[in-house]
N, C-alpha and C positions, 0 to 999 in steps of 0.2 A: 364279950368282944365289941359290942356296939354301943355301950354306954358312953363311949368317948365321942359319939357323934354330936356335934354342936350344930346350931343353925345360925346363919349370919344375922337372922333377925334378933336372936337372943344376944344379950351382952356377953362378950367373950372375956373371961377372966384373963388379966395380963399374965398371971402365973402360968396359965395353961400354954401360953405362947413359948414359955422358957422350958417346958418340959421336953425332953429329948424325944425324937420320933422313934416309934418302935419298929424294928425290922420285921418284915413278914415274908413268907414264901413268895407271894405275888407282890412285886414292888408297888404296883398300883392297879386299880380297876381299869383306868384309862390305858389304852394300848399305845405302843410306840413303833412307828414304821421308820426303819433306818435305810438310807440310801447307801448302797455298797459301791466303793470306788477306790481310787489310788491309796487313800490313807486307811481303808477299812476292808481290805480284801484278803488278808492272810488268815489262816485258820485261827491263829492266836487271838487277833483282834476281834474276828467275828465271834469267837467263843466268849470273849469279854463282853461284847455287845449283847449276846444272848443272856448271859448271866445277869447283866445289868438291867434287862427288861425289854429288849427288842423282840417283837413277836412276828413282825412282817419285814422281809427284806425286799427293798425296791431296786430294780435294775433299770437304770435310765439309759435308753438307747440313743439319747442326744450325744452321748460321749462313749467312745469305745465301740469296737466291732463284736459280732456274736462270739468270736473265739475268745476275746478278752473276758466277756461276761460268762462264758462257759467255764473258764478257769475259776472265776470268782464263785460260781455256783457249786463247783466240785468242792471248793473250800468250805462253803456254807454247809454242805451235806456232811463233811467231816466234823465240822464244829457241832452240828445238831446231834450227831452220833455220840461225840465225846461229852457233850454237856447234858444230853437227854432232855433238851428243851425243843418243843415243837416250833417250827417257824414256817410261815407261809411265804409264797414267792409272788411278787408284783412286777409285771412288766409295764414300764412306762413308755408310751409311744412318743415319737418326735413331734408328729402332727404338723400343722401349718406354721412352724416356727421360722421366723426370719433370722438368718445368720450372716455374719461378716465372715468371709473366707480369707484367712490369714496363713497362706501356705508356708511362708518363711518362718512363721512363729516368732518373728522379731517383735519387741515391744513397740507400741505406737503411742506417741505422746500428742495429745490434742490440747491446744491452748484456748482459753476463754476468749470470746469475741473474734476468733478466727473463723475460716470457712473450711468445710470438708464436703466432698462430693460422694454420694452413694451411687454406685453403678451396677447394673446387672452383668457387666462384662467380667466374667470370672477369670479371664486370661491375665488381666493386669495384676500387678503385685500391690498388696495393701501398703498404704503409706499414710502419713499424717494429712495428706491433701486428698487422697483417693481411696475409697474403701469398697471392694467388690462384694456384692451380696448375692444370696441364692434365689432371688425372686425378680422376675422381669416386669411385674405389674405394679411396682411401688409408685412409679411416677404417675400412673392413672388413678391410684388410690388416695394420694395426698394432695394438699393444696397449701399455698403460702400461709404460714402462721401455725400449721399443725406441729404437734410435739412428737418427737421420736426419742425413746430412751434406749441407750446401748450400754452393754456392760459385759464383764467376763461371764462365762457360763455360771448359771445360778448366781447372778449378781446379788450383792448384799445391800445395795443401796448406799454403800460407802462412796462418797463423792471424789475419792481419789482413784477408784478402779472402775468407775461407771460415769457415763456422761449424758447430759441432756442436750438434745439438738432441737433447733426450730427450723422448720422449712422456710428457706428464703426464696427460692424459685425452682420451677421444674424446667429442665432443658432436654427435650426429647425424652429418652429413657432414663436420664440421670436426674438425681434430686440433689440440689445445692442446699446445704444447711449451715446455720450459724451455730457455733459451739457456745454453750451457755456456761460451762464450767471446765476448768483444766483437769485432765485426768490422764493416767497412763494405763493402756490396755495391754495385757500380755496373754500369751497362749495362742492356740491355733483357732479357737472359736469364741466369737462374742455373739451374744443374742441381741436381737433388735426387737423393740416392742413399740409399734405405732399406736399412740393413744387414741382410743375410741374410733378406730378406722377398720373397715371390713377388709380382711385379706382374702382375696379370691384364690384359695388353695384348698384342696380336699383335707377333711379332718384326719382321715386315714390315708396316708400317702402310700405309694407303691412300696417304698422301703419298709414302712410299718407292716404292711400286709405280708411281705416276704419274711420279716423277722418273726411275726406271729405264727405263720404257717410252717416255719422251720424250727427255730429256737423254742417258740412258745409250745408247739405241739410235742416236741421232743421231751420237754421238761414238765408238761401238764401244769402250766401256770395256774395259780389260784385266782389271781386278780389281773385284770387289764386296766390300767390307768389310761383313760382316753383323753390325751392332752387337747386343750382348746376346744372342748365340746361347746358348740354354739347353738345347736337345735336338738330336739328329740330325735330327729331323723338320723343324726350322727350316731346316736346309741343303737338305733334300729339296724343301721348298716353294719356296725360292728358286731351286733348280735348275730346277724345273718351270716357274716363271715365265720364267726366262731361255731355256729351251728353245723357248718359243713366240714368242720375239722375234728370229727370223732370225739375224743375225751374233752375237748375244749368247749363243748356245748354246756358243760358245767361251770365253766370259768365265769366268775362275776365281773361285771363291768362297773367300774367307778368313773363317773363323769367328772372331768376336772374343769371347774369353772374358773376361767382366767380373764374374762373380759366382759364388757358391757353387753355383747350379744348373748353370752351364756347367762348373764344376770336377767336379761329381759325375758328369756324363755325358760327360766329356772323351774317353774312349776311342771311344765311338760317334760323337761329333762328328768326331774326327780321321779316322775311316774314310770319312765322307761328304764332308768338306771337301777343297779343293785345298791349303789352307794354314791356319795359325793365327796369330792376333794376340793376344798376351797383354797385355790392357789393364790394366797394373799400377796405374793410378790408382784405378779402381773396385775392383779386386781388393784393393788395399791397405786399402780401407774395409770390405769384406766379410770379409776374413781378419784374424786378429790380426797385427800387424806382423812378429812373429817367425817367422811361417809363410810369408810371401810368398816368400822365397828358396827354400824347400823346393819349393813348387809350381813355381816357375820352372825349377828344375833337373830336376824330374821331367817336366814338360811338354816342355821343350826335348829331353830325351833321347828321349821317345816320338816326337816330330816328326822328329828325326834318323833314327831307326831305320826309321820309315815312309818316309823320303825325301821328306818334305813340308816346304815352307819355313815357318820359325818367325820371327815378327816380334815384337820387344819394344818396349814404349812407356815413356814417362815416364823418360828417363834423365838429362837435363841441365836440369831445371826452372829452376834458378837463372839459366841463360843467357837466360831470357826478358828479364831486366833487366840482366844482367852480361856482360862480355866474356870472363870465364873461368869454367869450371865449378868447383864445390867439389872438394876432394880425394876426398871420398866418391863424388861423381858420376863423376869420371874413372875411379876404381877400379871403379865399378859397370858402366860401358860395357865396360871390359876383361874383366870377369868374364862379361858377357853373351856376349862373343865366345868365351871359354874354355868356357862352358857349352854352346855350339853354336848360338847365334843366327844366322840367315841375314841378317836385316836389323834395323836400328834405325829406329823410327818417331818422328819428331819432330813434336810437336803444337803446343802453345802457343809453343814455342821459335822456330818459323818462322812460325807463323800471325800471332801478334801481338807477337812478340819483337822487340827492338831490333836484334838481330845475327843475322839468319837465315843469311847467307853464312858468317860466322865460326863459327857453331854447327856447320854441316855440315862445315866444314873441320876443326875440332878433333875432332869425333866420328870423322871419317875417319882422322885421325892416330892417335888412341887405338886404333882397331880395327886399324890396320896394325901397331902395335907389339905388340898382344896376339896377333895372328896369327903373329908370329915365334916365339912360345913355345908355340903350340898343340901339344899332343902328338898329332900325326897318326898316329904308329905305334900307339899304344895305341887311338886312336879307330878305326883301320882294323881292328885285331884284334877289337875289340868289335862292329863292324858286321858283319864276316864271320860271327862266331860267332852273332849274332842272326839273320841271314838263314838260316843253317843249310844243310844239304845235303839233296838235290841243289839246286843253285842253278838259277834259270831261265837260259836261254841269254843274254839281255840282261844280267842281273845279273853273270853270270860274265865276260862281255866287259868290262863297265864296271869291275869290280874289278881285272881283269887290266891294263887300260889304266892305271889309277892306280898299281898296284904297279910296273909297268914304268917309268912316268915317274919314280917316286921312285928306283928302283934305278939308272937311267942319268942321274939328275940332269937331267931334261929341263927346258927353260925354259917349255914350254907344252904343253898337250894340245889337239889340234884334233879336233873331233868333227863329222862330217857328220850332219845330222838333218833330218827333215821335220816330225815331230810335236813335237820337243823332248824326247821322253821319254828317248832315249839320253843326251843331254847332262845331263839332270837326274840320271840314275842315276850318271853319272861324278861329278857334283858331290856326290852323297850320300856318297861315300867321302872327301870333304874333301881333295883333293890340295893340296899346298903350292904348286902353280903355277897360274896362271890357265888356265881351260878356254875356248878360243875355239870357240863353237858356231856353225858355219856352217849356217844354216837354208836349206834347199833348197826354194824355193816349189813348191807343187803346183798343177796347173791343175785347176779344177772348173767345172761348168756347171749351170745350172738350166734348161736347154733354151732360154732366152731370150738369155743372154749368158755369156761366158767370164770367169772371174775367178781370181786367184792367191791361194792361202793362203800364209802364211808370216810376215806382219807381226806377227800376233797372237802366234805361237809365239816370235818373236824378242823381242818386248817383254816376254812373260811370264817370260823367263829373267833379267829385270833385277832380280828380287826374290830370286833364288837365290844363295847365297854362292859366289863363285869363278867364276861363269858370265858370259861376255861375248859377246853375240850379234853376228853380222853376217849380212846377207841376201845370199845368193848370186844369181847371174844365173839367172833361171827356165829358161833354155835348158839348164841342166846338171841332169839328174835325179840324185836322191841314190843310186840303185842302179846307176848307169851304170858301164860298165867303161872301161878304157884311157884314151885321151887326155883325155876331158872332165873326168874326176876330177882329172887332173894340172893342168889349167888352173884349176880351182876351188881346188885346194890352193895353187897359186902365188898366187892372189889373197889367200887366207887368210894365207899366209906373209908376203906383202908388207905386209898390214894389220898383222900382228904386228910386223914390222920397223919400220914407220912409227910404231907406238905404243911402240916401245922395249922390248917384251916379248922379242923374239927378236933375237939378234945372230949374226954369222958364227961358224961352228964350234959353234953350239948344237945340242943334240939336241932333237927334237920328237917326241912320240907322236901318231900319227894313228889315229883310230878311224872306220872307214867301212864301208859295205856294198858288196860286189862280187858282183854276181849275187844268189844266195840266201844267201851267207855273209857274216858279219861279220868284219872283219879289223882287227887292231891291229898297226901297224907303227912301227918306230922309224927316223927319218931324221936324218942328220947334215948340217948345212948347210955348203955350200962358202963361199968368200969372197963 
């Protein structure tokens, strides 16, 4: 299965480029997060997205109310049931996002070299001369010469639907700006981003807290995407809120890095968060264009070494309206994989794009091709060197399992886990074969009723590169000995065979606990 792996350092035969890509059960090891919205919320379209390779559904509360998202989620559940594909749920907060309020929803045309006034007075109607915004502190935050970017929700950077403004003067609470390019803005909501300027608003707004404690709790969200994370304290506050909300104490927090402040405090944020989302849309406005790739490479490396999932956004913007990505976008997706991305997040492309299913399918195909030339050997050595010695017990088992799997050309690694930590550590070493993580449910009680944990842990691995979860029968404990483990292993192997990952005479590496010891064993399958 893995003799096809090339390395970019080796000369690639031109003929191999012309060989058709082989279809597999898992479209790619790299995961795809899809944002569900107007163009992707029917059961039919969501089913198509799941079959094409989406494993996490993102619900963005910048747009739509809880009832709207509730309807979408019901459709997602129906699609999961019919396709039998697991899918995790990510709630994306609004955060301190500056917005223009366009109550009439009329299109607004702005002409280059003209002037427009941004005012905190939300009573006035939006027009080409006057735009009401949701923040009264902008006049104190900006000065003459500062840059403000404004566009449709999830702006694509297309200069006909988004506009660059330069602050000309501040008049009381109003900010007068020169329009740098002509554009037409349509819809009820446009987003503002003031380049390299601190916006004095809380990272978790009251609206966000309300949505998390009602909608989030009701649906036991797997991930919280914390928009505009600027300090480690933002993550701590979000963690504090979740810890008081029962089941949500298990929800993972992904810090969304969107501006210079988040970049400056990146190391502390990474320490506190469970994962990172690099929001390249806003970062591309805060940073000079020629610096974005540098931050991407540095941030992904840090996430990889910390063993925390890194998610990249804004990859195939042009597919919002087109059936094929541009050459630059296709190359960008491949480079994201080679740089070490765990997942690709699609925003406008699936939310309001015309081709949500095709977009997921194409991104998955590009990821799969890039994975074939990912230099695992070099990556493995780098990771082991970074971890240093002495390694922790778990780290040593995880790295040994991956090394053994590569040496014996195993077709899969099967890992028994109850918290998901062991499986994530194996995935950290980026094995070239899929890791089937068998999550063994644990029984817990609150003195009133019994319940099983495990579903959270299984779904949360759906954002980690190379991890494919399955829930085991709760009657088989993870640390058990003898026959029970053999029966769980048989179920896992059958699952692998059914999905086409494992075939007769293949070798499989199994990582499990027996009593107090962790064991890595290699098994060869019979006919």
